[in-house]
KOLVO-665901 format. One record per atom (N, C-alpha, C): residue in one letter; atom name; x, y, z. Coordinates in steps of 0.05 Angstrom, whole numbers, always signed. Each point is the difference from the previous one (the first is absolute). Layout:
N
<r res="A" atom="CA" px="X" py="Y" pz="Z"/>
...
***
This chain:
100
<r res="M" atom="N" px="+26" py="-32" pz="-2"/>
<r res="M" atom="CA" px="-26" py="+30" pz="-1"/>
<r res="M" atom="C" px="+23" py="+25" pz="+3"/>
<r res="R" atom="N" px="+19" py="+3" pz="+20"/>
<r res="R" atom="CA" px="+24" py="+33" pz="-13"/>
<r res="R" atom="C" px="+6" py="-12" pz="-14"/>
<r res="A" atom="N" px="+2" py="-13" pz="-14"/>
<r res="A" atom="CA" px="+22" py="+7" pz="-27"/>
<r res="A" atom="C" px="-21" py="+14" pz="-16"/>
<r res="R" atom="N" px="-43" py="-9" pz="-3"/>
<r res="R" atom="CA" px="-18" py="+6" pz="-13"/>
<r res="R" atom="C" px="-4" py="+39" pz="+3"/>
<r res="L" atom="N" px="+7" py="+1" pz="+26"/>
<r res="L" atom="CA" px="+0" py="+22" pz="+4"/>
<r res="L" atom="C" px="+27" py="+19" pz="+3"/>
<r res="A" atom="N" px="+17" py="-16" pz="-5"/>
<r res="A" atom="CA" px="+14" py="+18" pz="-11"/>
<r res="A" atom="C" px="+5" py="+13" pz="-36"/>
<r res="L" atom="N" px="-7" py="-22" pz="-15"/>
<r res="L" atom="CA" px="+4" py="-5" pz="-21"/>
<r res="L" atom="C" px="-13" py="+34" pz="-16"/>
<r res="F" atom="N" px="-33" py="-4" pz="+19"/>
<r res="F" atom="CA" px="-19" py="+14" pz="-10"/>
<r res="F" atom="C" px="+7" py="+30" pz="+17"/>
<r res="L" atom="N" px="+23" py="-1" pz="+12"/>
<r res="L" atom="CA" px="+15" py="+30" pz="+9"/>
<r res="L" atom="C" px="+19" py="+9" pz="-24"/>
<r res="V" atom="N" px="+14" py="-29" pz="-2"/>
<r res="V" atom="CA" px="+21" py="+15" pz="-30"/>
<r res="V" atom="C" px="-14" py="+3" pz="-7"/>
<r res="L" atom="N" px="-13" py="-24" pz="-24"/>
<r res="L" atom="CA" px="-19" py="+12" pz="-16"/>
<r res="L" atom="C" px="-18" py="+35" pz="-8"/>
<r res="S" atom="N" px="-11" py="+6" pz="+29"/>
<r res="S" atom="CA" px="-17" py="+29" pz="+8"/>
<r res="S" atom="C" px="+23" py="+13" pz="-3"/>
<r res="L" atom="N" px="+29" py="+6" pz="+18"/>
<r res="L" atom="CA" px="+15" py="+18" pz="-9"/>
<r res="L" atom="C" px="+24" py="-1" pz="-31"/>
<r res="F" atom="N" px="-11" py="-18" pz="-17"/>
<r res="F" atom="CA" px="+22" py="-10" pz="-25"/>
<r res="F" atom="C" px="-39" py="+19" pz="-19"/>
<r res="A" atom="N" px="-14" py="-4" pz="+3"/>
<r res="A" atom="CA" px="-15" py="+25" pz="-11"/>
<r res="A" atom="C" px="-14" py="+25" pz="+11"/>
<r res="A" atom="N" px="+12" py="+10" pz="+14"/>
<r res="A" atom="CA" px="-2" py="+27" pz="+18"/>
<r res="A" atom="C" px="+29" py="-3" pz="-14"/>
<r res="S" atom="N" px="+22" py="+3" pz="+8"/>
<r res="S" atom="CA" px="+22" py="+11" pz="-9"/>
<r res="S" atom="C" px="+7" py="-4" pz="-27"/>
<r res="C" atom="N" px="-22" py="-23" pz="-32"/>
<r res="C" atom="CA" px="+3" py="+1" pz="-22"/>
<r res="C" atom="C" px="-30" py="+32" pz="-18"/>
<r res="T" atom="N" px="-11" py="+11" pz="+16"/>
<r res="T" atom="CA" px="-21" py="+14" pz="-14"/>
<r res="T" atom="C" px="-2" py="+28" pz="+27"/>
<r res="G" atom="N" px="+12" py="-10" pz="+27"/>
<r res="G" atom="CA" px="-1" py="+32" pz="+18"/>
<r res="G" atom="C" px="-30" py="-12" pz="+17"/>
<r res="V" atom="N" px="+6" py="+19" pz="+21"/>
<r res="V" atom="CA" px="-26" py="+3" pz="+9"/>
<r res="V" atom="C" px="-15" py="+24" pz="-7"/>
<r res="P" atom="N" px="-32" py="-13" pz="-7"/>
<r res="P" atom="CA" px="-21" py="+23" pz="-5"/>
<r res="P" atom="C" px="+8" py="+16" pz="+25"/>
<r res="A" atom="N" px="-19" py="+29" pz="-12"/>
<r res="A" atom="CA" px="-13" py="+12" pz="+21"/>
<r res="A" atom="C" px="-22" py="-5" pz="+14"/>
<r res="E" atom="N" px="+6" py="+8" pz="+20"/>
<r res="E" atom="CA" px="-24" py="-6" pz="+34"/>
<r res="E" atom="C" px="-29" py="+4" pz="-33"/>
<r res="D" atom="N" px="-1" py="+25" pz="+2"/>
<r res="D" atom="CA" px="-12" py="+17" pz="-17"/>
<r res="D" atom="C" px="+4" py="-6" pz="-33"/>
<r res="A" atom="N" px="-2" py="-27" pz="-2"/>
<r res="A" atom="CA" px="-4" py="-2" pz="-46"/>
<r res="A" atom="C" px="-24" py="-9" pz="+5"/>
<r res="T" atom="N" px="-7" py="+14" pz="-17"/>
<r res="T" atom="CA" px="-35" py="-15" pz="-18"/>
<r res="T" atom="C" px="+11" py="-29" pz="+2"/>
<r res="G" atom="N" px="-31" py="-14" pz="+1"/>
<r res="G" atom="CA" px="+7" py="-33" pz="-17"/>
<r res="G" atom="C" px="+16" py="+9" pz="-25"/>
<r res="E" atom="N" px="-7" py="+2" pz="-16"/>
<r res="E" atom="CA" px="+20" py="-5" pz="-26"/>
<r res="E" atom="C" px="+36" py="+10" pz="+7"/>
<r res="E" atom="N" px="-9" py="+26" pz="+13"/>
<r res="E" atom="CA" px="+34" py="+3" pz="-3"/>
<r res="E" atom="C" px="+27" py="-34" pz="+15"/>
<r res="I" atom="N" px="-25" py="+5" pz="+22"/>
<r res="I" atom="CA" px="+10" py="-33" pz="-1"/>
<r res="I" atom="C" px="+0" py="-28" pz="-14"/>
<r res="Y" atom="N" px="-26" py="-5" pz="-14"/>
<r res="Y" atom="CA" px="-8" py="-7" pz="-19"/>
<r res="Y" atom="C" px="+38" py="+2" pz="-21"/>
<r res="L" atom="N" px="-1" py="+16" pz="-6"/>
<r res="L" atom="CA" px="+16" py="+13" pz="-27"/>
<r res="L" atom="C" px="+33" py="-12" pz="+8"/>
<r res="Q" atom="N" px="+5" py="+3" pz="+31"/>
<r res="Q" atom="CA" px="+22" py="+1" pz="+10"/>
<r res="Q" atom="C" px="+11" py="-30" pz="+5"/>
<r res="L" atom="N" px="-23" py="-20" pz="+20"/>
<r res="L" atom="CA" px="+7" py="-21" pz="-1"/>
<r res="L" atom="C" px="-11" py="-19" pz="-11"/>
<r res="C" atom="N" px="-12" py="-1" pz="-11"/>
<r res="C" atom="CA" px="-20" py="-24" pz="-16"/>
<r res="C" atom="C" px="-3" py="+5" pz="-16"/>
<r res="A" atom="N" px="+0" py="+24" pz="-23"/>
<r res="A" atom="CA" px="+12" py="+5" pz="-34"/>
<r res="A" atom="C" px="+10" py="-19" pz="-8"/>
<r res="R" atom="N" px="+14" py="-2" pz="+4"/>
<r res="R" atom="CA" px="+32" py="-11" pz="-11"/>
<r res="R" atom="C" px="+4" py="-42" pz="-4"/>
<r res="C" atom="N" px="-17" py="-10" pz="+18"/>
<r res="C" atom="CA" px="-13" py="-13" pz="-6"/>
<r res="C" atom="C" px="-25" py="-24" pz="-21"/>
<r res="H" atom="N" px="-18" py="+35" pz="+19"/>
<r res="H" atom="CA" px="-29" py="-10" pz="-17"/>
<r res="H" atom="C" px="-12" py="+8" pz="-23"/>
<r res="A" atom="N" px="+26" py="+31" pz="+5"/>
<r res="A" atom="CA" px="-1" py="+20" pz="-38"/>
<r res="A" atom="C" px="-20" py="+35" pz="+9"/>
<r res="P" atom="N" px="+19" py="+4" pz="-2"/>
<r res="P" atom="CA" px="-24" py="+31" pz="+10"/>
<r res="P" atom="C" px="-30" py="+15" pz="-12"/>
<r res="D" atom="N" px="-4" py="-27" pz="-24"/>
<r res="D" atom="CA" px="-19" py="+7" pz="-1"/>
<r res="D" atom="C" px="-19" py="-25" pz="+11"/>
<r res="L" atom="N" px="+10" py="-19" pz="+18"/>
<r res="L" atom="CA" px="-18" py="-22" pz="+15"/>
<r res="L" atom="C" px="+2" py="-18" pz="-20"/>
<r res="S" atom="N" px="+6" py="-6" pz="-29"/>
<r res="S" atom="CA" px="+3" py="-26" pz="-6"/>
<r res="S" atom="C" px="+10" py="-23" pz="+5"/>
<r res="G" atom="N" px="+6" py="+8" pz="+5"/>
<r res="G" atom="CA" px="+29" py="-29" pz="+16"/>
<r res="G" atom="C" px="+27" py="-1" pz="-14"/>
<r res="G" atom="N" px="+24" py="-25" pz="+4"/>
<r res="G" atom="CA" px="+25" py="+5" pz="-7"/>
<r res="G" atom="C" px="+5" py="-24" pz="+19"/>
<r res="L" atom="N" px="+20" py="+7" pz="+17"/>
<r res="L" atom="CA" px="+4" py="-24" pz="+16"/>
<r res="L" atom="C" px="-5" py="-12" pz="+20"/>
<r res="G" atom="N" px="-31" py="+22" pz="+10"/>
<r res="G" atom="CA" px="-21" py="+5" pz="+9"/>
<r res="G" atom="C" px="-19" py="-9" pz="-8"/>
<r res="P" atom="N" px="-25" py="-14" pz="+12"/>
<r res="P" atom="CA" px="-35" py="+9" pz="-26"/>
<r res="P" atom="C" px="-1" py="+22" pz="+1"/>
<r res="A" atom="N" px="-6" py="-1" pz="-19"/>
<r res="A" atom="CA" px="-29" py="+25" pz="-2"/>
<r res="A" atom="C" px="-16" py="+11" pz="+23"/>
<r res="L" atom="N" px="-8" py="+14" pz="-2"/>
<r res="L" atom="CA" px="-10" py="+15" pz="+37"/>
<r res="L" atom="C" px="-18" py="+20" pz="-24"/>
<r res="G" atom="N" px="-12" py="-10" pz="-16"/>
<r res="G" atom="CA" px="-11" py="+25" pz="-8"/>
<r res="G" atom="C" px="-31" py="-1" pz="-12"/>
<r res="P" atom="N" px="-25" py="+9" pz="-12"/>
<r res="P" atom="CA" px="-22" py="-17" pz="-13"/>
<r res="P" atom="C" px="+10" py="-23" pz="-13"/>
<r res="G" atom="N" px="-25" py="-12" pz="+12"/>
<r res="G" atom="CA" px="-3" py="-30" pz="-20"/>
<r res="G" atom="C" px="+21" py="-26" pz="+27"/>
<r res="S" atom="N" px="+18" py="+14" pz="+14"/>
<r res="S" atom="CA" px="+16" py="-15" pz="+5"/>
<r res="S" atom="C" px="-8" py="-15" pz="+20"/>
<r res="V" atom="N" px="+12" py="-23" pz="+15"/>
<r res="V" atom="CA" px="-3" py="-28" pz="+19"/>
<r res="V" atom="C" px="-12" py="+34" pz="+31"/>
<r res="S" atom="N" px="+25" py="+11" pz="-1"/>
<r res="S" atom="CA" px="-1" py="+21" pz="+29"/>
<r res="S" atom="C" px="-18" py="+14" pz="-1"/>
<r res="A" atom="N" px="-19" py="-3" pz="-8"/>
<r res="A" atom="CA" px="-21" py="+34" pz="-10"/>
<r res="A" atom="C" px="-28" py="-18" pz="+24"/>
<r res="E" atom="N" px="-1" py="-26" pz="-8"/>
<r res="E" atom="CA" px="-8" py="-18" pz="+3"/>
<r res="E" atom="C" px="-12" py="-5" pz="+29"/>
<r res="R" atom="N" px="+29" py="+3" pz="+16"/>
<r res="R" atom="CA" px="+12" py="-9" pz="+20"/>
<r res="R" atom="C" px="-3" py="+25" pz="+23"/>
<r res="P" atom="N" px="-17" py="-9" pz="+16"/>
<r res="P" atom="CA" px="+7" py="+13" pz="+32"/>
<r res="P" atom="C" px="+16" py="+25" pz="-1"/>
<r res="D" atom="N" px="-6" py="+29" pz="+16"/>
<r res="D" atom="CA" px="+4" py="+16" pz="+15"/>
<r res="D" atom="C" px="+23" py="-28" pz="+6"/>
<r res="A" atom="N" px="-2" py="-19" pz="+16"/>
<r res="A" atom="CA" px="+11" py="-2" pz="+42"/>
<r res="A" atom="C" px="+29" py="-18" pz="-20"/>
<r res="F" atom="N" px="-4" py="-29" pz="-32"/>
<r res="F" atom="CA" px="+21" py="-4" pz="-7"/>
<r res="F" atom="C" px="+17" py="+26" pz="-17"/>
<r res="L" atom="N" px="-8" py="+16" pz="-1"/>
<r res="L" atom="CA" px="+30" py="+17" pz="-18"/>
<r res="L" atom="C" px="+3" py="+3" pz="+23"/>
<r res="R" atom="N" px="-12" py="+10" pz="+30"/>
<r res="R" atom="CA" px="+10" py="+12" pz="+25"/>
<r res="R" atom="C" px="+29" py="-13" pz="+13"/>
<r res="L" atom="N" px="-18" py="-32" pz="-13"/>
<r res="L" atom="CA" px="+19" py="-14" pz="+4"/>
<r res="L" atom="C" px="+41" py="-14" pz="-6"/>
<r res="A" atom="N" px="-9" py="+5" pz="-32"/>
<r res="A" atom="CA" px="+18" py="-12" pz="-21"/>
<r res="A" atom="C" px="+10" py="+36" pz="+3"/>
<r res="I" atom="N" px="-3" py="+6" pz="+3"/>
<r res="I" atom="CA" px="+23" py="+46" pz="-7"/>
<r res="I" atom="C" px="+17" py="-13" pz="+39"/>
<r res="T" atom="N" px="-10" py="+9" pz="+20"/>
<r res="T" atom="CA" px="+8" py="-3" pz="+16"/>
<r res="T" atom="C" px="+17" py="-37" pz="+12"/>
<r res="R" atom="N" px="-6" py="-8" pz="+4"/>
<r res="R" atom="CA" px="+6" py="-38" pz="+0"/>
<r res="R" atom="C" px="+27" py="-9" pz="-34"/>
<r res="G" atom="N" px="-9" py="+10" pz="-17"/>
<r res="G" atom="CA" px="+11" py="-8" pz="-37"/>
<r res="G" atom="C" px="-14" py="-26" pz="+3"/>
<r res="R" atom="N" px="+5" py="-10" pz="-24"/>
<r res="R" atom="CA" px="-12" py="-24" pz="-17"/>
<r res="R" atom="C" px="+17" py="-13" pz="-22"/>
<r res="G" atom="N" px="-1" py="-22" pz="+5"/>
<r res="G" atom="CA" px="+17" py="-8" pz="-34"/>
<r res="G" atom="C" px="+34" py="+14" pz="+7"/>
<r res="R" atom="N" px="+4" py="+5" pz="-13"/>
<r res="R" atom="CA" px="+35" py="+24" pz="+1"/>
<r res="R" atom="C" px="-6" py="+13" pz="+3"/>
<r res="M" atom="N" px="-27" py="+15" pz="+8"/>
<r res="M" atom="CA" px="+4" py="+33" pz="+8"/>
<r res="M" atom="C" px="+2" py="-3" pz="+22"/>
<r res="P" atom="N" px="+20" py="+25" pz="+6"/>
<r res="P" atom="CA" px="+12" py="+5" pz="+35"/>
<r res="P" atom="C" px="-32" py="+7" pz="+10"/>
<r res="G" atom="N" px="+11" py="+10" pz="+25"/>
<r res="G" atom="CA" px="-30" py="+0" pz="+14"/>
<r res="G" atom="C" px="+16" py="+39" pz="+8"/>
<r res="F" atom="N" px="-32" py="+20" pz="+7"/>
<r res="F" atom="CA" px="+20" py="+23" pz="+3"/>
<r res="F" atom="C" px="-10" py="+0" pz="+25"/>
<r res="G" atom="N" px="-14" py="-9" pz="+20"/>
<r res="G" atom="CA" px="-5" py="+14" pz="+21"/>
<r res="G" atom="C" px="+10" py="+5" pz="+30"/>
<r res="G" atom="N" px="+31" py="+1" pz="-19"/>
<r res="G" atom="CA" px="+21" py="+16" pz="+13"/>
<r res="G" atom="C" px="+6" py="+26" pz="-10"/>
<r res="V" atom="N" px="-10" py="-2" pz="-21"/>
<r res="V" atom="CA" px="-4" py="+20" pz="-14"/>
<r res="V" atom="C" px="-13" py="+29" pz="-1"/>
<r res="L" atom="N" px="-21" py="-24" pz="-5"/>
<r res="L" atom="CA" px="-34" py="+21" pz="+0"/>
<r res="L" atom="C" px="-6" py="+1" pz="+27"/>
<r res="S" atom="N" px="-11" py="+17" pz="-3"/>
<r res="S" atom="CA" px="-27" py="+16" pz="+27"/>
<r res="S" atom="C" px="-18" py="-19" pz="-3"/>
<r res="D" atom="N" px="-20" py="+0" pz="+17"/>
<r res="D" atom="CA" px="-29" py="-10" pz="-8"/>
<r res="D" atom="C" px="-12" py="+17" pz="-18"/>
<r res="E" atom="N" px="+0" py="+33" pz="+8"/>
<r res="E" atom="CA" px="-18" py="+13" pz="-22"/>
<r res="E" atom="C" px="+18" py="-1" pz="-14"/>
<r res="Q" atom="N" px="+21" py="+4" pz="-3"/>
<r res="Q" atom="CA" px="+13" py="-9" pz="-34"/>
<r res="Q" atom="C" px="-1" py="-21" pz="-25"/>
<r res="V" atom="N" px="-15" py="-17" pz="+18"/>
<r res="V" atom="CA" px="-8" py="-27" pz="-8"/>
<r res="V" atom="C" px="-27" py="+1" pz="-18"/>
<r res="E" atom="N" px="-17" py="+8" pz="+20"/>
<r res="E" atom="CA" px="-18" py="+10" pz="-1"/>
<r res="E" atom="C" px="-5" py="+20" pz="-21"/>
<r res="R" atom="N" px="+14" py="+21" pz="+1"/>
<r res="R" atom="CA" px="-2" py="+8" pz="-26"/>
<r res="R" atom="C" px="+7" py="-11" pz="-42"/>
<r res="V" atom="N" px="+22" py="-21" pz="+3"/>
<r res="V" atom="CA" px="+1" py="-10" pz="-20"/>
<r res="V" atom="C" px="-17" py="-9" pz="-5"/>
<r res="I" atom="N" px="-18" py="-14" pz="+22"/>
<r res="I" atom="CA" px="-23" py="-20" pz="-13"/>
<r res="I" atom="C" px="-25" py="+15" pz="-9"/>
<r res="A" atom="N" px="-14" py="+22" pz="+12"/>
<r res="A" atom="CA" px="-8" py="+31" pz="-12"/>
<r res="A" atom="C" px="+6" py="-2" pz="-22"/>
<r res="Y" atom="N" px="+33" py="+11" pz="-17"/>
<r res="Y" atom="CA" px="+3" py="-1" pz="-20"/>
<r res="Y" atom="C" px="+1" py="-18" pz="-13"/>
<r res="L" atom="N" px="+9" py="-28" pz="-8"/>
<r res="L" atom="CA" px="-8" py="-26" pz="-5"/>
<r res="L" atom="C" px="-28" py="+9" pz="-2"/>
<r res="R" atom="N" px="-22" py="-3" pz="+12"/>
<r res="R" atom="CA" px="-26" py="+3" pz="+4"/>
<r res="R" atom="C" px="-12" py="+15" pz="-27"/>
<r res="E" atom="N" px="+16" py="+30" pz="+8"/>
<r res="E" atom="CA" px="-18" py="+17" pz="-22"/>
<r res="E" atom="C" px="+11" py="-1" pz="-26"/>
<r res="Q" atom="N" px="+18" py="-5" pz="-10"/>
<r res="Q" atom="CA" px="+16" py="-29" pz="-20"/>
<r res="Q" atom="C" px="-23" py="-19" pz="-17"/>
<r res="Q" atom="N" px="-3" py="-10" pz="+30"/>
<r res="Q" atom="CA" px="-15" py="-33" pz="-24"/>
<r res="Q" atom="C" px="-19" py="+9" pz="+6"/>
***
């Protein structure tokens, strides 16, 4: 369990160091573009990560699923729970919903 926690922390720090930490008052779009667009594409069409835009599987998932994926990670995606505040996560989800 400690190894998993250590790996999680390392991946979170790596993700933050590659893209920087978003400003506390950053909009959902700004956070998405800074942390998510590299893998999910600026237009949410997908790439390394799955599409998140209209008609995507994630558009049909509940907010709780997105919240968990963003904070804890999913598959190859690192979690951003150590990088983003709860409010920032909610802004990202709101942005995704607006776009979907």
